[in-house]
C-alpha positions as CSV (number, residue, x, y, z in Angstrom):
1,M,-9.0,31.4,-10.3
2,T,-6.0,30.5,-11.9
3,S,-4.7,27.2,-13.0
4,L,-1.3,25.6,-12.3
5,T,0.7,24.5,-14.8
6,L,3.5,21.5,-14.2
7,V,6.2,24.2,-14.3
8,Q,4.0,26.9,-11.7
9,L,3.3,23.7,-9.0
10,T,7.3,22.2,-9.8
11,E,8.5,26.1,-8.9
12,R,5.7,26.3,-6.4
13,L,7.1,23.1,-4.4
14,H,10.9,24.0,-4.7
15,K,9.5,27.6,-2.6
16,D,7.5,25.3,-0.4
17,L,9.8,22.2,0.6
18,G,11.1,23.8,4.2
19,R,7.3,23.7,4.9
20,P,6.8,20.7,7.0
21,E,5.9,17.3,5.1
22,R,2.6,17.1,6.6
23,D,1.6,20.4,5.7
24,L,2.2,19.6,2.1
25,L,1.2,16.1,2.6
26,A,-3.3,15.2,2.1
27,P,-4.7,13.8,5.1
28,G,-4.0,10.1,4.9
29,S,-1.4,9.6,2.1
30,P,-0.6,6.4,2.0
31,W,3.2,7.8,0.9
32,N,6.0,10.4,2.2
33,L,6.6,13.5,0.0
34,S,9.5,12.0,-1.0
35,Q,7.9,9.0,-2.5
36,T,4.9,11.1,-3.2
37,L,7.2,13.2,-5.3
38,Q,8.8,10.4,-6.9
39,H,5.7,8.9,-8.0
40,C,4.3,12.0,-10.0
41,A,8.2,12.0,-11.8
42,Q,7.5,9.0,-12.8
43,T,4.0,9.7,-14.3
44,V,5.2,12.7,-16.3
45,R,8.4,11.2,-17.4
46,Y,6.7,8.0,-18.7
47,S,3.9,10.0,-20.6
48,V,7.0,10.9,-22.9
49,T,9.3,7.7,-22.8
50,G,6.5,5.3,-22.3
51,Y,4.8,3.0,-19.4
52,P,7.1,-0.1,-19.0
53,D,4.1,-2.4,-18.7
54,L,1.1,-1.6,-20.6
55,K,-2.1,-3.7,-20.6
56,P,-2.0,-6.5,-23.6
57,A,-4.1,-4.8,-26.8
58,L,-7.3,-7.2,-26.4
59,F,-7.7,-5.5,-22.9
60,R,-6.6,-1.8,-24.1
61,A,-9.2,-2.0,-27.2
62,T,-11.8,-3.6,-24.8
63,A,-11.6,-3.1,-20.9
64,G,-9.7,0.0,-21.5
65,A,-12.2,1.3,-23.8
66,L,-14.5,1.4,-20.9
67,V,-12.0,2.8,-18.6
68,K,-11.0,5.7,-20.9
69,R,-15.0,6.6,-21.2
70,V,-15.1,6.5,-17.4
71,F,-12.1,9.0,-17.2
72,L,-13.4,11.2,-19.8
73,R,-16.5,11.4,-18.4
74,R,-15.1,12.4,-14.5
75,G,-12.1,15.0,-16.9
76,A,-9.6,12.9,-15.2
77,M,-7.8,10.1,-14.3
78,K,-7.9,8.7,-10.9
79,H,-6.4,5.5,-9.3
80,P,-6.5,5.0,-5.4
81,L,-3.3,7.1,-4.0
82,G,-0.9,4.0,-3.2
83,A,-1.4,2.6,-6.7
84,E,2.5,2.6,-8.2
85,I,3.1,2.1,-11.6
86,D,3.5,-1.5,-13.1
87,G,6.8,-2.0,-14.1
88,A,8.2,0.9,-12.7
89,P,10.6,0.8,-10.1
90,P,9.9,0.8,-6.5
91,L,9.0,4.4,-4.8
92,D,12.1,4.7,-2.6
93,P,11.2,6.1,1.0
94,G,14.1,6.9,1.9
95,L,15.2,9.0,-1.1
96,P,16.0,12.5,0.1
97,L,13.4,15.0,-0.3
98,T,15.4,17.2,-2.7
99,E,16.5,14.5,-4.9
100,A,12.6,13.9,-5.3
101,A,12.0,16.9,-6.0
102,A,14.7,17.3,-8.5
103,G,13.6,14.4,-9.9
104,F,10.4,15.7,-10.3
105,A,11.2,19.1,-12.2
106,D,13.6,16.9,-14.6
107,A,10.6,15.0,-15.7
108,V,8.5,18.4,-16.5
109,A,11.6,19.7,-18.1
110,L,10.9,16.9,-20.5
111,F,7.9,16.4,-20.8
112,T,7.3,20.2,-21.5
113,G,10.2,20.0,-23.7
114,H,8.3,17.2,-25.8
115,M,6.5,18.4,-29.0
116,G,5.6,14.6,-30.3
117,E,2.7,12.4,-29.4
118,H,2.5,11.5,-26.0
119,A,2.6,7.7,-24.8
120,P,-0.3,5.7,-24.0
121,T,-1.3,4.9,-20.5
122,P,-1.2,1.6,-19.1
123,P,-4.8,0.7,-19.2
124,T,-6.1,2.7,-22.2
125,D,-4.6,3.6,-25.9
126,A,-5.2,7.2,-24.8
127,A,-2.2,9.1,-25.3
128,H,-1.8,10.8,-21.3
129,T,-1.4,14.2,-21.4
130,T,-0.6,15.1,-17.9
131,S,-1.1,18.1,-16.1
132,S,-0.7,19.2,-12.5
133,R,-4.3,18.1,-11.6
134,G,-2.8,14.4,-11.6
135,C,-0.2,15.3,-9.1
136,M,-2.7,17.6,-7.3
137,P,-4.8,14.6,-4.8
138,C,-1.8,14.0,-2.9
139,I,-1.4,18.2,-1.9
140,S,-2.9,18.8,1.1
141,P,-6.3,20.9,1.4
142,N,-4.0,23.3,4.0
143,T,-1.6,24.0,0.8
144,S,-4.6,23.7,-2.2
145,R,-5.4,27.2,-0.5
146,D,-2.5,28.7,-1.9
147,W,-2.4,26.5,-4.7
148,P,-5.7,26.3,-6.9
149,M,-6.7,23.3,-8.3
150,P,-5.6,23.5,-11.9
151,D,-8.0,22.9,-15.1
152,T,-5.4,22.7,-17.7
153,A,-2.4,20.7,-19.1
154,P,0.8,22.5,-19.4
155,A,1.4,24.6,-23.0
156,G,2.3,21.9,-26.0
157,A,0.4,19.2,-24.4
158,R,-1.7,17.7,-26.5
159,S,-5.5,16.2,-25.6
160,S,-6.5,12.7,-26.1
């Protein structure tokens, strides 16, 4: 099965924007599609620019180190799907879908063009090398038949 990169995910999303929202979101998603794309854009962008609120250094060195081991064992960072990013602007449920999709595409372009180190994640000091895997939990199972589950980071992304 072929994996989608963030760029491919963005291209597929652009093609599918005309589909009903319920076909593009996973059942029980806490957000509408615009909010989901805003959250994914924040995550991808903060992987380059840095997260607004990191946990204190002591936390990242102790509990954060344990969290990192759990994430590495799972093979992915997972969190409650309704959890917003600490310190990030609130998600706007009324933002037009086309604007949210454009914001996601802009964040992906920033990320894929970035050649430096990636920013640490809030709970750990691990660099966050975002892949489309992080965006996929919110994708509908109906859509995932067409969008294989990704298992690799985009070209140029560095592993921690």
